[in-house]
KOLDORO-94296 format. One line per field, with one value per residue (C-alpha): residue in three letters; x, y, z. Coordinates in Angstrom, 3 decimals. Layout:
N
r (ALA,...)
xx (X,...)
yy (Y,...)
zz (Z,...)
END
This chain:
470
r (MET,PRO,GLY,LYS,ASN,ARG,VAL,GLY,ILE,THR,ILE,SER,GLY,LEU,LEU,PHE,PHE,ALA,THR,VAL,SER,ALA,CYS,GLY,ILE,PHE,GLY,PHE,GLY,ASP,GLU,GLN,LYS,PRO,GLY,ILE,ASP,THR,LEU,VAL,SER,LEU,THR,GLU,THR,ALA,PRO,ILE,THR,THR,THR,LEU,ASP,ALA,THR,THR,ASN,SER,LEU,ASN,VAL,SER,PRO,PRO,GLN,ALA,ASN,LEU,THR,VAL,LEU,SER,THR,ASN,ALA,LEU,GLN,ILE,ILE,LYS,VAL,ASN,GLY,PHE,VAL,ASP,SER,GLY,GLY,ILE,TRP,THR,ILE,VAL,GLY,LEU,VAL,GLU,ASN,GLY,THR,THR,ARG,LEU,CYS,THR,ASP,ILE,GLU,ILE,ASP,VAL,GLU,LEU,PHE,ASP,ALA,SER,GLY,VAL,SER,VAL,TYR,LYS,ALA,ARG,VAL,LYS,THR,ALA,LEU,TYR,ASN,LEU,SER,PRO,GLY,GLU,ARG,THR,PRO,PHE,ILE,LEU,ARG,ALA,SER,ASP,LYS,LEU,PRO,ASN,VAL,ASP,HIS,TYR,THR,ALA,THR,LEU,ILE,SER,GLU,LYS,THR,ALA,GLU,PHE,SER,ARG,LEU,THR,LEU,SER,VAL,ALA,GLY,VAL,THR,ARG,THR,LEU,ASP,ASP,ALA,GLY,ASN,LEU,HIS,ILE,THR,GLY,LYS,ILE,GLU,ASN,ASN,SER,ASN,GLN,GLU,ALA,VAL,ILE,HIS,ARG,LEU,ALA,VAL,ALA,ALA,PHE,ASN,SER,ASP,GLY,GLN,ILE,ILE,ALA,ALA,ASP,ALA,ALA,SER,VAL,ALA,ILE,SER,TYR,LEU,ALA,VAL,GLY,GLN,SER,ALA,PRO,PHE,ARG,VAL,THR,MET,SER,THR,PRO,ALA,GLY,GLY,VAL,VAL,GLN,PRO,VAL,ASN,ASP,GLN,ILE,TYR,LEU,ASP,VAL,THR,PRO,ALA,SER,GLN,ALA,ASN,GLU,PHE,ALA,ILE,LYS,ILE,SER,GLN,LEU,ALA,TYR,PRO,TYR,LEU,ASP,ALA,PHE,GLY,TRP,LEU,HIS,VAL,LEU,GLY,GLU,VAL,SER,ASN,ASN,ASP,GLU,GLN,THR,LEU,ASN,VAL,ARG,LEU,LEU,ALA,ALA,ALA,TYR,GLY,SER,GLY,GLY,ASP,VAL,LEU,ASP,ALA,ALA,SER,LEU,ASP,LEU,PRO,LEU,PRO,ALA,LEU,ALA,PRO,GLY,GLU,THR,PHE,PRO,TYR,ASP,VAL,ASN,ASN,TRP,GLY,PRO,LEU,SER,SER,LYS,PRO,GLY,LEU,LEU,GLU,GLN,ALA,SER,SER,PHE,SER,VAL,GLN,TRP,ASP,PRO,TYR,TRP,THR,TRP,VAL,ASN,ASP,GLN,GLN,TYR,LEU,SER,LEU,ALA,SER,THR,ILE,SER,ASN,HIS,VAL,PHE,ASP,GLY,GLN,TYR,ASP,LYS,PHE,THR,GLY,GLN,VAL,LEU,ASN,SER,SER,ALA,GLY,PRO,VAL,LYS,ASN,ILE,VAL,ILE,VAL,VAL,GLY,LEU,ARG,ASP,LYS,SER,THR,GLY,LYS,ILE,VAL,GLY,THR,ASN,TYR,THR,THR,ILE,LEU,GLU,GLU,ILE,PRO,SER,ALA,GLY,GLN,VAL,GLN,PHE,LEU,VAL,ASP,ILE,SER,LEU,ALA,SER,GLY,PHE,ASP,PRO,GLU,SER,ALA,ASP,TYR,PHE,VAL,ILE,ALA,LYS,GLY,MET,HIS,PRO)
xx (33.603,34.600,31.445,30.865,32.095,30.335,31.915,29.162,29.407,27.542,26.151,23.543,22.352,21.930,23.533,24.770,26.593,28.268,27.887,30.642,29.434,32.704,31.962,31.770,31.007,32.473,34.922,32.850,36.369,34.425,31.134,28.682,26.405,26.985,25.284,24.901,24.703,21.525,21.165,17.691,16.724,13.142,11.129,7.874,4.639,1.298,-0.027,-3.034,-5.858,-7.617,-9.410,-11.037,-12.581,-13.962,-15.900,-15.687,-18.356,-16.293,-12.539,-11.916,-12.855,-10.966,-12.946,-14.757,-12.941,-13.528,-15.762,-13.401,-14.431,-11.310,-11.267,-9.273,-7.784,-4.659,-3.869,-1.614,-4.188,-5.124,-6.644,-7.085,-7.574,-7.929,-7.501,-7.388,-6.224,-3.380,-2.744,-0.391,-3.491,-2.301,-4.457,-2.911,-3.662,-2.332,-3.342,-2.359,-1.459,-1.189,0.606,-2.127,-0.524,2.657,5.186,8.113,6.764,8.382,8.316,4.342,3.388,0.028,-1.721,-3.866,-6.067,-8.358,-11.318,-13.696,-17.482,-18.194,-15.893,-13.532,-9.349,-7.336,-4.054,-2.993,0.486,1.809,3.324,5.147,4.637,6.907,8.745,10.338,9.924,6.617,6.878,3.229,1.391,3.241,2.054,3.413,1.514,1.867,1.451,0.464,1.048,-0.355,2.333,-0.704,-3.294,-6.435,-9.915,-12.236,-11.742,-14.790,-13.476,-10.430,-9.240,-6.262,-5.441,-2.934,-1.406,1.884,4.309,7.265,8.444,11.765,13.709,15.125,15.617,13.671,15.630,13.107,14.910,13.115,12.213,12.381,12.074,9.220,8.025,5.138,4.835,2.056,3.970,1.853,1.982,-0.043,2.945,2.493,6.553,6.669,10.727,12.542,15.598,15.955,17.977,19.880,19.107,19.543,22.573,23.532,24.193,21.330,20.507,17.123,16.156,12.924,11.056,7.622,4.668,0.941,-1.212,-4.742,-8.133,-10.289,-11.884,-9.201,-9.364,-5.807,-5.785,-1.604,1.161,4.840,8.569,11.253,12.854,16.140,16.895,19.951,20.432,23.009,23.223,26.138,24.753,23.899,24.062,21.188,20.317,17.471,14.523,12.172,8.734,7.064,3.499,1.312,-2.346,-5.618,-6.111,-8.098,-7.030,-6.709,-8.049,-5.038,-4.197,-4.509,-2.292,0.787,2.037,5.527,6.770,10.211,11.977,15.238,17.295,20.698,23.554,27.663,29.735,30.846,34.473,35.330,36.572,38.724,36.141,36.115,33.259,35.940,33.808,31.068,27.495,27.571,23.705,21.838,18.924,19.636,17.838,15.047,14.347,16.088,18.127,21.609,23.787,27.701,31.098,33.625,34.162,37.825,38.768,41.561,41.556,43.590,41.082,39.140,35.589,32.223,30.711,26.844,25.960,23.181,21.746,19.310,17.838,16.764,14.838,15.447,14.222,15.885,13.071,13.891,12.750,13.730,16.560,18.497,20.940,23.461,25.908,29.212,29.541,32.937,32.161,35.639,37.416,40.742,42.880,43.728,41.383,38.912,35.794,33.025,29.556,26.318,23.124,20.170,17.609,15.813,11.675,9.649,12.590,12.777,8.823,7.113,7.452,8.840,10.354,13.675,13.271,12.569,15.735,18.680,21.195,22.259,24.192,26.007,27.043,27.809,26.128,27.823,25.379,25.944,29.692,32.007,35.159,35.560,38.676,37.769,40.725,40.216,43.084,43.277,43.076,43.872,41.252,41.288,38.316,37.636,34.658,33.754,29.877,27.690,24.293,22.887,21.837,23.790,28.051,28.542,32.005,33.024,35.978,38.346,39.268,42.302,43.013,46.882,47.275,48.628,45.364,41.201,39.365,35.661,32.849,34.868,33.201,34.065,33.129,33.766,33.800,34.143,35.921,35.819,38.540,38.423,37.199,38.538,34.401,32.884,30.121,29.346,29.807,28.101,29.467,28.996,29.774,31.090,30.542,31.745,35.563,38.010,41.688,44.776,45.585,41.585,39.919,36.059,34.505,32.197,29.696,29.332,26.137,26.582,23.410,24.421,22.371,20.783,23.068,26.168,29.072,31.539,34.860,34.548,35.346,37.937,36.854,38.535,37.946,38.752,38.801,38.369,38.384,38.859,40.302,37.958)
yy (12.692,12.971,13.562,11.421,11.527,11.227,10.603,9.580,8.447,8.091,4.240,4.134,7.419,7.301,8.857,6.353,7.176,5.389,7.031,6.055,6.314,7.358,6.357,3.360,0.854,-0.179,-2.858,-6.101,-8.372,-12.112,-11.586,-12.703,-9.858,-5.933,-3.994,-0.414,1.748,2.554,2.475,0.811,-0.545,-3.055,-3.664,-5.422,-4.721,-6.223,-8.129,-5.983,-8.046,-5.838,-7.869,-6.947,-9.116,-8.616,-10.959,-11.627,-13.311,-14.065,-14.949,-13.351,-9.433,-7.802,-7.741,-4.764,-2.929,-4.316,-2.358,-0.806,0.321,2.535,1.068,4.483,7.569,6.901,3.244,1.489,-0.225,-1.706,1.011,-0.479,-3.783,-5.514,-8.736,-10.130,-12.977,-11.850,-12.716,-15.901,-17.316,-15.905,-14.997,-11.545,-9.512,-5.970,-3.531,-0.362,-0.390,3.400,4.287,6.043,6.312,8.485,5.746,4.207,1.235,-1.835,-5.540,-4.982,-8.667,-9.249,-13.003,-13.081,-15.851,-17.242,-19.043,-20.995,-20.210,-22.407,-20.805,-23.544,-22.387,-22.824,-20.612,-18.760,-17.079,-14.759,-11.320,-8.283,-4.872,-3.653,-0.844,-2.132,1.079,3.446,6.920,8.244,9.326,6.927,4.627,1.048,-1.157,-5.211,-7.964,-11.679,-13.900,-16.839,-19.730,-21.644,-22.097,-21.592,-21.659,-21.469,-18.810,-17.181,-14.313,-13.437,-11.740,-9.581,-9.560,-7.203,-9.511,-7.862,-4.875,-3.661,-0.231,1.180,3.667,6.094,8.814,9.236,11.248,12.484,11.892,12.954,10.881,12.098,10.969,8.467,6.734,4.446,1.665,-0.813,-4.193,-6.512,-9.370,-6.694,-6.316,-2.390,-1.329,2.152,3.434,6.582,7.658,8.262,11.485,12.389,15.987,16.176,17.245,13.682,10.463,8.069,4.443,3.354,0.128,-0.298,1.338,0.474,1.894,1.457,2.056,3.310,3.796,7.262,5.628,5.650,2.025,0.075,-2.019,-3.389,-2.875,-4.232,-3.394,-2.587,-5.453,-3.375,0.184,1.673,1.177,3.559,7.236,9.868,13.664,14.833,11.431,9.882,6.132,4.491,2.257,-0.528,-1.645,-4.365,-5.098,-7.291,-6.762,-7.906,-10.418,-9.275,-6.324,-3.385,0.566,2.409,4.037,7.688,7.515,6.298,6.606,5.823,5.030,5.249,4.094,5.952,6.782,8.608,6.889,6.616,8.098,4.985,3.456,4.533,1.756,2.301,0.934,1.682,0.970,0.646,1.114,2.424,1.052,-1.148,-2.105,-4.580,-6.791,-10.599,-12.427,-13.208,-9.349,-9.696,-6.474,-6.529,-3.917,-4.737,-3.109,-3.865,-3.064,-2.989,-3.177,-0.697,-0.894,-2.893,-5.049,-7.746,-7.186,-8.240,-5.978,-5.475,-3.210,-1.043,0.182,2.486,3.374,7.096,8.762,12.265,14.256,12.399,10.406,6.812,4.471,1.065,0.248,-3.132,-4.701,-7.584,-9.366,-9.925,-14.185,-14.125,-12.415,-12.167,-9.405,-8.878,-5.618,-4.988,-7.093,-6.540,-8.410,-8.322,-7.766,-8.020,-6.666,-8.581,-8.604,-5.470,-5.165,-2.833,-2.684,-6.273,-6.658,-3.637,-3.204,-0.261,1.355,0.484,3.451,5.863,5.527,7.844,6.637,4.325,4.948,1.743,2.425,0.313,-0.244,0.996,-1.398,-4.887,-3.790,-4.967,-6.409,-10.241,-11.837,-15.123,-16.031,-17.292,-18.930,-18.533,-21.828,-23.063,-23.103,-24.519,-24.167,-27.294,-26.070,-22.919,-22.405,-19.886,-20.488,-17.112,-16.898,-17.880,-18.478,-21.798,-22.277,-26.126,-26.816,-27.853,-26.575,-27.625,-27.759,-27.147,-25.954,-28.290,-28.948,-29.576,-26.642,-25.789,-22.715,-22.359,-19.382,-19.529,-16.575,-16.423,-12.789,-11.075,-8.228,-6.764,-6.505,-2.581,-1.194,-3.657,-3.449,-6.193,-7.219,-10.271,-12.392,-15.067,-17.604,-20.671,-22.187,-25.808,-26.401,-29.792,-30.164,-30.980,-32.581,-31.295,-32.139,-32.880,-31.931,-30.619,-29.765,-26.512,-25.301,-21.300,-19.995,-16.325,-14.772,-11.961,-9.691,-10.101,-9.896,-10.256,-11.246,-13.650,-12.404,-8.875,-10.202,-12.316,-14.564,-14.797,-17.092,-16.154,-19.628,-19.173,-21.624,-21.858,-24.113,-26.171)
zz (2.136,-1.573,-4.051,-6.998,-10.199,-13.656,-16.519,-19.914,-23.488,-26.414,-27.504,-30.331,-30.010,-26.216,-23.483,-20.742,-17.149,-14.848,-11.676,-8.852,-5.268,-3.314,0.426,2.107,5.254,8.374,8.124,9.331,9.461,8.646,9.805,7.275,7.332,8.117,10.438,11.422,14.552,15.775,18.605,19.092,22.308,22.616,25.528,25.349,25.158,25.887,22.975,20.708,19.427,16.857,14.122,10.610,8.651,4.754,2.758,-0.851,-3.870,-6.730,-7.018,-10.148,-8.160,-5.503,-2.083,-1.039,1.564,4.978,7.303,10.046,13.177,15.172,18.342,19.543,18.160,19.877,18.898,17.218,14.646,11.536,9.483,5.860,4.612,1.254,-0.355,-4.359,-6.119,-8.430,-12.343,-10.609,-8.876,-5.495,-2.481,-1.284,1.706,2.152,4.903,6.353,10.095,11.711,14.690,17.056,19.921,21.394,21.603,19.233,18.196,16.613,15.351,14.774,13.891,12.121,11.726,8.451,8.105,5.251,5.536,3.107,2.969,6.075,7.928,7.916,8.300,4.345,5.154,8.102,8.317,10.381,8.504,9.933,8.988,5.776,8.138,11.054,13.029,13.572,15.061,16.607,13.210,10.677,8.574,7.170,4.786,5.634,3.048,2.630,-0.143,0.130,-0.892,-2.010,-4.732,-2.574,-5.066,-1.795,-0.212,1.302,3.680,5.651,9.094,9.846,13.549,14.908,17.872,19.307,18.688,21.058,22.570,20.637,21.200,18.399,16.628,13.011,10.314,7.214,3.833,0.396,-2.475,-6.400,-9.928,-8.940,-11.892,-11.884,-14.598,-14.555,-17.009,-19.145,-16.133,-14.224,-11.926,-10.490,-10.484,-8.380,-8.688,-7.908,-5.905,-2.100,-1.286,1.873,2.145,5.798,7.774,9.154,7.828,7.528,7.723,5.658,7.302,4.946,2.019,0.926,-1.040,-1.192,-4.073,-3.655,-5.613,-5.861,-3.112,-0.894,-0.531,-0.447,-3.963,-3.500,-1.543,-0.956,0.484,-1.910,-3.587,-4.662,-2.231,-0.584,2.901,4.015,2.585,3.479,3.290,-0.153,-1.591,-3.219,-4.693,-6.549,-5.469,-6.987,-5.214,-7.352,-6.247,-7.310,-8.465,-8.723,-11.611,-14.256,-14.632,-12.346,-12.253,-12.276,-8.470,-8.139,-5.314,-4.308,-0.878,-0.325,3.403,4.962,8.122,8.438,11.551,11.754,11.717,12.249,9.770,7.296,6.376,3.022,0.627,-2.649,-4.986,-9.083,-11.447,-14.273,-17.147,-18.169,-18.281,-21.204,-21.546,-24.357,-24.890,-25.069,-27.638,-25.194,-24.217,-21.045,-20.185,-19.527,-17.774,-18.027,-16.718,-14.318,-10.445,-9.219,-5.422,-5.028,-1.278,0.929,2.218,1.084,0.250,-0.728,-2.715,-3.839,-7.043,-7.352,-10.885,-12.189,-15.506,-16.044,-18.517,-20.195,-17.119,-14.651,-13.525,-12.374,-15.013,-13.402,-10.874,-9.715,-7.647,-8.008,-5.565,-7.167,-7.284,-5.758,-2.371,-1.540,-3.935,-2.839,-3.091,-7.128,-8.117,-10.994,-11.699,-14.348,-13.761,-15.407,-13.646,-15.418,-12.607,-14.050,-13.156,-15.757,-18.129,-18.918,-18.508,-20.077,-24.041,-25.427,-22.069,-22.579,-25.571,-22.913,-21.262,-21.802,-19.190,-16.652,-13.502,-11.665,-7.697,-5.012,-2.007,1.039,3.899,1.617,1.021,4.072,4.681,4.080,5.494,3.267,0.658,-2.609,-4.445,-8.520,-9.838,-13.534,-16.121,-19.753,-22.436,-24.455,-26.704,-27.571,-29.527,-30.566,-31.567,-32.259,-28.228,-26.670,-26.221,-24.470,-22.725,-21.425,-20.165,-16.825,-13.238,-12.171,-8.171,-8.519,-4.465,-2.173,-0.707,-1.432,-2.790,-2.537,-3.021,-6.801,-8.920,-12.651,-14.677,-18.398,-20.025,-23.230,-23.841,-27.479,-28.974,-30.161,-27.133,-24.139,-23.369,-20.982,-23.892,-22.130,-19.141,-17.113,-14.271,-12.725,-9.463,-7.891,-3.933,-3.923,-2.628,-5.328,-3.906,-4.829,-8.997,-9.546,-11.777,-12.507,-15.668,-16.395,-18.213,-19.110,-21.211,-21.822,-23.317,-25.965,-28.116,-31.390,-33.767,-31.878,-33.528,-31.494,-33.531,-32.292,-28.597,-26.939,-24.009,-20.697,-17.505,-13.816,-11.774,-7.742,-4.647,-0.866,1.335,3.491)
END
């Protein structure tokens, strides 16, 4: 399998890299979601009932660690639990499950229930553990964020109710470049990269992190919001886990534990996808980070493409990671599409962190990139008005359906290309789901959030409009 290609340029005194991943995934035809062959077979086992209780006297302080009784040294059981109200006023229960058995366990479910002082249940939900599969001796967090603000909570229970026995092979990967960032909103971000230094292709089912204080109490946990799902031998990719923490501040954890659920996988098919522009980053007028570029489908098949982006410090540590699904889910052979990765974590929520970034990478995610047989038609479009207000470049226009039949699921993309460098310096899109009859027109509005001080005369705009027959 080909290795990565790396190129770089200097922008505003910083060195930014675009990393191109050269491996692919299976052809999935017109399936709506991908799959990896992991040969996992499941059998039901009897439910397990292990109940833990914890009590708090204040909504503003995290409850004390529950007093746990270890039922057995060879049990699948909850070994830690904690509850708190986060900065948004949401009750959050986190805990840790350990597989003390000699079995391979999967599909572990836990009932969490919150009560008021009189013992009346005010909220109940069933959650799965953050990792799907547990080998003997492994641990995984579980997390519940109540959907409602619950001012009358006095205590709670966490009950492990069911699990299944699985058959799978465990694969161990390494983690590097880990960075911890506590932002001003009280969210704790753990970022880094997964490295496949094994001798087998790997599928990453889940990645999770738990944070512990000096007493060993679990104080926060969550599963990755950004992570790769497949890695070829020798490849790496970034991840980010964002955890809510107790309101009113948090004592910095002294130990973060990263948990990985990885099994061997068959070698993936290769797709000819090219990240055809170096990552171009900027902060918009609202302080949000955008990383822009273009992606080209040089393959012979139409593809649905997901991108993974990362920001690195000068020492190679991962400062942040973000992912993006292209708004057009079917990139045809030979097509090039602009992208704007803007759903960052600490880089958009921790002032001053961006100044530490020395490079960016963009790669495509082989697990979430697959063959999509849907065919999108190119539609005629015109821009009737174009206004720049110092924050947004606002484009209004019309799309004309000149095809022989109705179209639906229309995607309209507006991009800005620098006149001197040819780079994408701004892009956004809108979608129109309803059908448009043949010869029909529909109006659209696309707002592009731009960097402070952007000169609208420095760039030309272009429009991509596509739809599909019902």
